[in-house]
C-alpha positions in Angstrom: -152.1 54.4 -60.9 -152.9 57.9 -60.9 -154.5 59.7 -58.0 -157.6 60.3 -60.5 -157.6 57.1 -61.6 -157.6 55.4 -58.0 -159.6 58.2 -56.7 -162.4 56.5 -59.2 -162.2 53.0 -58.2 -162.0 53.8 -54.3 -165.2 55.6 -54.8 -166.7 53.2 -57.1 -165.7 50.3 -54.3 -166.9 52.6 -51.6 -170.3 53.0 -53.5 -170.6 48.9 -53.9 -170.1 48.1 -50.0 -172.7 50.8 -49.4 -174.9 49.1 -51.5 -174.2 46.1 -49.9 -174.8 47.4 -46.9 -178.1 48.9 -47.6 -179.6 45.7 -49.0 -178.3 44.1 -45.9 -180.4 46.5 -43.9 -183.5 45.9 -46.2 -183.4 42.6 -46.0 -182.9 42.1 -41.9 -185.8 44.7 -41.7 -188.1 42.4 -44.2 -187.3 39.3 -41.9 -188.0 41.0 -38.4 -191.1 42.1 -39.7 -192.1 39.0 -41.2 -191.1 36.9 -37.8 -193.2 40.0 -35.8 -196.1 39.2 -37.8 -196.0 35.5 -37.7 -195.7 35.6 -33.6 -198.4 38.1 -33.5 -200.5 35.4 -35.5 -199.5 32.7 -33.1 -200.7 34.6 -29.9 -203.7 35.8 -31.7 -204.9 32.1 -32.2 -204.1 31.9 -28.4 -206.8 33.9 -27.4 -209.3 32.1 -29.9 -211.5 29.1 -29.3 -210.0 25.8 -29.9 -210.5 25.2 -33.1 -209.6 28.3 -34.4 -207.7 28.5 -38.1 -206.1 31.7 -39.0 -204.7 32.6 -42.5 -202.4 35.4 -43.4 -202.8 36.0 -47.2 -200.3 38.3 -49.2 -200.5 40.0 -52.6 -197.1 38.1 -53.3 -198.9 34.7 -52.9 -197.4 33.8 -49.4 -199.9 32.1 -47.4 -199.2 31.7 -43.6 -202.0 29.5 -41.5 -202.0 29.0 -37.8 -204.1 26.2 -36.5 -205.1 25.8 -32.8 -206.2 22.6 -30.8 -208.1 19.8 -32.1 -207.8 21.6 -36.3 -204.1 21.1 -35.8 -204.3 18.0 -34.7 -206.6 16.6 -37.4 -204.6 18.4 -40.0 -201.5 16.4 -38.8 -203.5 13.3 -38.9 -204.5 14.0 -42.4 -201.2 15.0 -43.7 -199.9 11.3 -42.2 -202.7 9.5 -43.6 -202.1 10.5 -46.7 -198.1 9.6 -46.6 -198.9 6.5 -45.8 -201.4 5.9 -48.7 -198.8 7.5 -51.0 -196.4 4.7 -49.9 -198.3 2.0 -50.1 
């Protein structure tokens, strides 16, 4: 293989590796941001009343709901009751 062809192949390989590394960094940053946002909501609901329900709606359609106290207990009981009706 000629040096020119080898340098072209090497350049393409390095470019591909750098692009993959950049994608991994962006994905990690997005995941870290989402985890921090979720922790913030959980911390915030800790400062709210006993029946607080916080909903974080995103433009992409994603929804994160955090419930505290009896609101969470009532929802879990309703979900369990619905499962029992589905199987019965």
